[in-house]
C-alpha positions, -999 to +999 in steps of 0.1 A: -488+427-198-501+392-199-497+367-170-488+332-181-499+309-153-488+273-146-462+273-174-426+262-178-402+288-165-369+274-177-348+287-207-363+274-239-398+270-225-424+287-249-434+316-226-400+325-212-383+356-225-413+371-243-417+408-240-449+417-222-454+382-206-451+377-168-442+341-163-456+322-133-440+287-134-425+263-109-404+288-090-434+311-085-466+296-071-491+307-097-519+303-071-506+335-056-514+355-088-539+382-079-542+402-110-547+427-125-534+415-160-552+392-184-541+356-182-532+326-203-535+296-179-522+260-183-532+245-150-519+210-142-541+183-157-527+150-143-556+146-118-582+157-143-575+136-174-584+101-185-557+086-163-564+108-133-561+078-110-525+073-120-528+051-151-529+013-156-496+007-138-502+031-108-495+016-074-511+044-055-547+054-062-550+092-068-580+114-061-599+131-089-591+168-091-564+167-064-543+195-079-539+218-049-566+242-061-547+251-093-576+247-117-600+265-095-576+294-092-569+295-130-606+295-137-613+323-113-584+343-127-597+340-163-632+351-151-619+380-130-591+393-151-601+380-186-581+356-207-580+319-217-574+286-200-562+254-217-568+218-206-569+184-224-600+172-242-625+154-219-610+171-188-632+161-158-627+197-145-654+209-170-680+186-153-669+193-118-670+231-123-702+231-142-688+241-176-705+230-208-687+204-230-676+219-263-683+203-296-656+178-308-658+192-343-650+227-331-667+261-327-672+283-296-702+275-274-714+292-242-697+276-212-715+290-182-733+320-168-701+339-160-696+351-196-673+322-204-670+304-238-655+270-246-643+251-276-623+220-287-593+225-309-564+201-319-529+215-314-517+193-343-530+221-365-505+244-349-473+223-350-477+197-323-465+162-334-497+146-321-533+157-327-535+167-290-572+176-287-576+205-263-604+223-246-603+261-241-622+282-217-622+320-225-638+350-208-637+387-217-617+383-249-622+382-286-630+347-298-610+338-329-620+313-356-595+285-350-585+256-372-614+233-364-617+196-369-592+167-370-555+173-375-546+145-400-514+126-402-503+132-366-487+108-341-506+097-310-500+110-275-504+075-261-500+039-273-537+033-271-537+006-244-559+012-213-544-015-191-511-033-186-528-065-195-539-051-229-503-040-236-489-074-226-515-093-247-507-072-277-470-079-273-477-116-270-497-115-302-468-099-320-485-065-324-457-040-330-456-012-303-468+022-312-442+049-307-451+073-281-440+109-276-418+118-246-434+135-217-418+168-227-431+164-262-466+156-250-469+186-227-452+211-250-472+240-263-464+248-300-452+283-306-480+290-330-507+278-305-490+298-278-493+329-300-530+323-305-536+321-268-515+353-261-534+371-289-567+362-272-555+375-238-542+407-254-576+414-269-591+416-234-592+453-231-611+458-264-635+429-259-670+434-246-674+411-216-707+392-218 
């Protein structure tokens, strides 16, 4: 059995209905997961990413890392029960929790002194419409050779503007808008990438923990 933490739990979501997968989504507080199965964790990233403060149009300033303890629990679960954790590239959680930054070009590197490893991989190689660079943290599992490097010919997650003023200036200059993916499309985990993560977690019992 694999515990899928902080994932969608509605019909059609990628982890729902899979044999051997225990889904902890919105209706089950994943922070209550206490083992003993290996995990695949997708903790919320809104307060850890580039726009952790709420983005250029935010009216309320947010606090960095204010996720109710989700990332801390996911990290501890991976370390204790083995498995893999996924977060966006450049997640501030890596710095806050003392994890080494992976190489942008790919490849696994030692993340910490808990036996953890980390890498950067683009989900565009696995079917996402955008490149969607992603950082993984794994512990106690076999480390696969993934499809490293840039996923060419993929759409962007965002329109590339950092402030509302930049966006308005571009429109005034006649620069055509860049089509953005919907929120659901941005957060979706491609089936092929899901299967990679599940395979890593399922390797836990035959992996030698560092």
